[in-house]
N, C-alpha and C positions, 0 to 999 in steps of 0.2 A: 809139831806137822817137818821143821828142818831135818827129824830122820828118815820120810818118806823117801823112797824111790821115784825119781822123775817119768813113770808112765803114774806113775802112783796119783802125785802135783796134775798129769794133763788132766786124771781125770774129772781132779778137780776141780779144774780147769774149767770145762770141758760144764760143770755144772752149777759156776759163775764163784767159783771161789776168786775173792779177789784178794788174798793174803799165799794162795798158791801160785797166782800167775807172781803177788815180787820174788817170791820165792825160786822158782823158775830166771824170772830177768839175774837176778843177782847170781842163779851158778848158772846160765850162758852168755850176763854181756857182755865181757871181756873176751871174749873167745866169740862171737859174733860181731862181732862188730876188729874184729884185726883181721878174721876173715873176710869182710869185706869189703876190708880196705884195699886188701890183696884187689878185688877183683873191680872194685868203683873209683877206688886210689884218692878221692873226692871227703874230707873228716864230713862233711855235713850230711855228704853221700852216703856215708855210713852210718850214719843217725838215724836217716831215713829208713833205707834196710832194714835194720834194727822194728824201730816205731812198725814198721810192717809187718814182721811176722808175726810182732807179740799181736796188734794186732786182727790178726790170721787166726794164732791160736786164738784167744777170747772171742775171739766172734763164730770159730768151730768151722773157718772154711779151710781147714787143714784140718785135717785123719792122720792119725798114731794109732798105730796097731803094732804088740812086744809080738805080735808073728812076723812083721814083715824085719823088723832089724833092733837095734840098743836107738833110745829115743836119741839121743847127742850127735850119731848117724843121722839122722829122719830131719834133725834143728837144724842141721848143716844144707845141708842137699833143699832146704825148703829156706832158706838164706839168697844161699847162691844162687837159685833159679831168680829171686826177688831184685836181686844184684841188677841182675842177664835183663831183667826186667825192665827196667828201672832204664837200666841206661842207655835197655830199645826203643824206652819213654821218649828218654833225654836227643838219643838220635834223632830221633823223626824233629823234633822242632829247627827248623828252617834255621838253616847260619847263612846270615848275610853277610858278604864282605864293601866292602870298600871299592866298588867299581859298577857299573853300568851296569843293571836290572834288567834284564829279557826284558820287560813293564815297563817299563819303559822307551822302550823302541815299538812298540803298538805298528801290526798296521795304519788304526788314525792317526800315529803323527804324523806329524809329514816335515819334508828334513830341515826345513830350520825348525822344527824344536827337535828333533832329534838331535843337531848341529848346537843347539844352543843347554842341552840334557847334557853334550859330551862336554861342554865348554866347563856347566857350571863345575860337573865330577870334579872335572882338572883341578879349578881352584878350590874346590873342597878339600880332594885330596892333597891338597900344596897348601893348604890351611892346616890339617890332621901333622900331615910328616911336621912343621916347625912345636906341636907343641907338649912338653918332658915328655919324652918314655912312659911312666909311667900316666899323665896322664892320658895320652893318644890308647892306650890300652885300653883307660877304668871308657874309657868314651870307644873306643870300637864295642866294648863287650856288651855294654846302657847299647847303644841306636846299629848294632851294623849284629849283630850276633843275639839282644832282642833280654836278655840275664834281665832278670828283675836286680833293683839294691840289690836285696839279701844275698841272693848269690852271690852277687861278686864280693862285697862281702866276705863270704861264705871262702868262693876262690881268689885270692889276695891275704888272707885272711886282714882283715880290717877290722874298727870297729861299721858299727851300719851308718853312722850321722860320719863321718871321718868320708866313705866311699860319695857320699849325696855332695857335700862338702867340697868333693876333689872331681868331683863333673858339673857343678852351679860352678867352682873353678877355672875344668873345662870348657866351660859354652861358652867362659863370659874371651878367658884366648882366645876361643875360635871368633865368639862377633867380630873382635877387633881388628885379627890377620883376615879376616875378611871383608872388613870394613878397606886398608889399606890395598886391599885387591878391586877393588868397587864390588864383589862378593856378596855386599847385602844393603838391600832399602829397605821401604820401611813397610808394602808393599804387602797389605796383607791375600 
C-alpha cells in the first residue's frame, strides 16, 4: 500500500481504511506540524491543528478531487484554514486583566460598594505584584486569562503536576500577603 499515491490513499481513507490514514499521516505529519506551527506559534495548538485536519479527513468533512490540484497543496490549505479557525476560536475567549471590570461597577452598586471594590483591587494587585515572576505569570494565566492547567503547562513548557503545585504555592503566598494587608477575611 506504501506505493499508492496520495490521491489513491485519500480514496481509501474515504472508504474507512485505517492503514491508508496512517500512511497519509506518516507522509504529512512533520510538514503539517511545521506549517501550522508557523501560524499558531504553539506546540500544543499545532498538534491540535494536525489532529483536527486528520479527523476531517477520516470523517469525510473535507473533499479532495485531483482536478483541483495536488493533494499536498490541498492538505496544506486545509491545515492553514484549520489553524486560523483555532486561533479565531481562542481570540473569542475572554481575556481578563488585573483591573476593575465594568461588571463590578454596575448601576446597582452603591458608591460605597464601588469604593470597596476599588480598594480590594488595589490590595489584590499589590499582593500579586509581590509574587515571584513565575508565580505571578501562572496566577494571571489561570485566574485572569481563564487558561486551564493543561494549557498553562503547554504554554510555559512545564509538567502538569508542577503547574498545579505552583498555583497552590502562589495562592498560599497570596493569602499570606493579603492577610498582612488585612485583605483576607474568613467570611464566606
